[in-house]
C-alpha positions in Angstrom: 87.1 111.7 102.8 84.3 114.2 102.5 82.0 114.5 99.5 83.8 117.7 98.4 87.2 116.1 98.6 86.0 113.1 96.6 84.5 115.4 94.0 87.8 117.3 93.7 89.8 114.0 93.3 87.3 112.9 90.6 87.7 116.2 88.8 91.5 116.0 88.9 91.4 112.4 87.8 89.3 113.3 84.7 91.7 116.1 83.7 94.4 113.5 83.4 92.2 110.7 82.1 91.2 112.9 79.1 94.8 113.3 78.1 95.5 109.5 77.8 95.3 107.4 74.7 92.9 104.6 74.3 95.6 102.0 75.0 96.7 103.9 78.1 93.1 104.1 79.3 92.6 100.3 78.8 95.8 99.6 80.7 94.8 101.8 83.7 91.3 100.4 83.7 92.7 96.9 83.9 94.9 98.0 86.8 91.9 99.6 88.6 89.7 96.5 88.1 92.5 94.3 89.4 93.0 96.5 92.4 89.3 96.5 93.3 89.1 92.7 92.8 92.1 92.2 95.1 90.7 94.7 97.7 87.4 92.8 97.6 89.1 89.4 97.9 91.4 90.3 100.8 90.6 89.0 104.2 91.9 86.7 106.8 93.3 83.5 105.5 93.7 80.3 107.4 97.0 79.2 108.9 97.0 76.2 106.5 96.6 78.5 103.5 99.3 80.8 104.8 101.7 77.9 105.3 100.8 76.4 101.8 101.6 79.8 100.2 105.0 79.9 101.9 105.8 76.3 100.9 104.9 77.2 97.3 107.1 80.3 97.4 110.0 78.3 98.9 109.7 75.7 96.1 109.8 78.5 93.5 112.9 80.0 95.2 114.6 76.6 95.3 113.9 76.1 91.6 115.3 79.6 90.8 112.0 81.0 89.7 112.1 83.9 92.2 114.5 86.8 92.5 115.9 87.6 95.9 115.8 91.1 97.3 119.6 91.1 97.2 119.6 90.3 93.5 117.0 93.0 92.8 119.1 95.6 94.6 122.1 94.6 92.5 120.1 94.8 89.3 118.8 98.2 90.0 122.0 99.9 91.0 122.9 100.4 87.4 119.5 102.0 86.6 120.4 105.1 88.6 123.5 105.7 86.5 122.1 104.7 83.1 123.8 101.4 82.9 
């Protein structure tokens, strides 16, 4: 992205930013901070860490703490029709 493009995006962002309430700004700022932290923290992980995360997710699924894709699809079907 060129400097001019970045400046244009910044200007557009500020137009919308100025129209938000303080609570909305705080919420979006939290999201932006979290995004940057995740972006900074991402990188290759070890096979051991990958397998450990999968094992933890499987345990949560077995305990009913996760929602399957199939269940989410079923839950959202009604949203499109106001149900």
